[in-house]
C-alpha positions, 0 to 999 in steps of 0.5 A: 500500500502507498502511505502519506505520513504527516508531520516532521517531529520525533513522533513522526520519525518513529512512525515512519521507521516502523511503517517502513518495516511493513512488508505491505508498504509500497511507496512511502511519502512524508510531508514536511518530514525531517532529515531522519524520516527522509531515510525512509520516505520521499519528502514532499511539500504540501499545505497541510491546512489546505485539505483540497491540496492534500486530497489532490496529492493522495489522488494523483499518487494512489495514496491508500492510507494517510497517517496524520501524526500531529494533533493540529491537523486533526483538530483542524478536520483534516481526517474528516476531509480525507474520509469524505474524499473516500481516502482512508486515514488513521486519526479521528475526525474534528469532532472527536478530536476535541478530546484533545482540542478542548480540555473542557470538552473532555471534562464534560464528556467525563461527566456524562459518562461517569469517567473517573477525573478530577473536579473541575470548573470552566471559565470563559473570562479572568473574573469568573475563573478567579472567583471559581478559585475559591472552591479548590484547595491549593495546589490547583491546576490551571489549563489552557482549554485549547492547544498549546504544545504540551505547555498549557498546564500549570501546577499552581503551588499558591493562591498567587501563582493560581491568579497569575496563571489565570491572568496570563492565559486570559492575556494571551500567553497561550494565544487562542488556546487560553481563551477558555480556562479549566480549573482543576483539583489537583490529584495526588499519585503517579502519572502514567500513560496508557494507549488504545487503538480504535476504529470507533467500536472495537478497542484494543490496548496499545501499551503503556509508558511514563514520560517526563514533563519537567525540564529539570532533573528531579522533575523540576522547572516548567512543563515541556513537550517531554524530556524522555520516556519509557515503556512499558510502565510497570506501576500500570499493572495488568489489573489496572490496565483492565480497570483503565479499559473498562472505566476510561477508554471504553466509556469514552469510545462508547459515549462518542459513538452513541453521540454520532461522532465516533473515534477512529485512531489512537487514544492516548490517556494521561492518568493519575494513579490515585489511592482511589484508583486511575483517573483520567488527566487528559486525552491526547488524540495522537501518539505521544512525543516522546512516548511514541518513540519507545512504544515503536521501539517495542512494537513487533506487530506490523504497524501499517496493517494495524493502522489500515484495519483501524481505518477501515473499521476491521480491528475485530478481524485483526490480530491484536498488537504484539510488544516486546517484553524488554524495556525502552527508554528514550532521552530527548536532547533539546536546544539550550533555552527550551522551552522558552527560546531555544537556540537554533542553528547548532551543529549536530555530529557523530549520530552514527557513533552514538548508534553503534552504542546500540541506540536508535536516534529519532530526529525532531527538530533538526534540518540540513544546512549546507550538508551539516545536520543542525538544531531547528527546534526546541526538542531535537533528538530522541536518543532511544534504547532497549534493555532488559529493564529500565536500568539497562535501557537507561544505561544504553540510552545515555551511552549514546548520548554521550557519543553525540557532539551537540554543543548547544544541546542538553538533556536530563540525565535521570530519565526513568529514574522512578523505575530505576529506583524501584529496580534497585529496591530503594 
């Protein structure tokens, strides 16, 4: 089959790497792609916001399946436009993608479907939000309702911080994403990520992971798009995963289907494992980044076959995904200044030497300039390794990191620390 992959980050490089292994694959295109994705697919230039242009390309190149990597095109309705043109696509329609596009939408759905989640209030003005703060204990979570590239969540440790976050959001710090705010009860527990794929009716689990959102070691500093991750997440025991499927994932899929907006694609549930059980923090309508990198490293099934079955509504007739039992761990190398103002243009060298350490390096914010590989974004590389456990995977990943020459880059040195600590018996 001929496939068009949309996106340019580390997630899309991981998807491209896995899709390229499929015996079903014919011609493979990606837009806009990056130097890593170019190792697997022909890069093409398309205006993704122009759905007609994408549809025309698909017709001219006999595209059988479009895989939409990032969230923004999904929220913009690209998948819906492609389906209207009778093109199979992996990703939800615009209405269902509101699970990620609007945090308030998801919270309201949880209320309707009795899905366990934190108490919340939606506010459309700073005055209403500040008044609603009186009903919440401190710390409290302040979220921009819309898409904010993984950065629109503030955990306020004081009332002053909460008020400042609300003021900043309504003053435009997160653009249109902050036109509405969700105030949430702060949940205590350990965070984990759970994935499932669904064709709108049938749902199958697709692995677990834990990521590291804070920019600094020891989980300090501002939230980022993710500084590293590992999979599986042993804290999500088989019993807990079953509970998540029954109490969170399946009710979500059933509710959306019953309301006439079936969800097709991957569901990424961010969870808090509280004393009273798993609670939903948020949904993403696509694979996470960098969670996708560690999931793809462990996936043994044919990704193209799974995605096409999802797009066609044939998951019930398809074998469930199989994952290797080993642990995969990825370390994000970011440009100095991230997540505020990353330093672009820094040269990157010795990736081949790093991969000889047993790691796979996925490109994110990279570009080729006059034959040299340089940083072009905030998160630049995902250095990913597999080991018998988290400790071994961590050792291999950092051994590879230490071989890379990227003077204007940095990384956390403690990715996977929770599981490594548990494995050490501490």
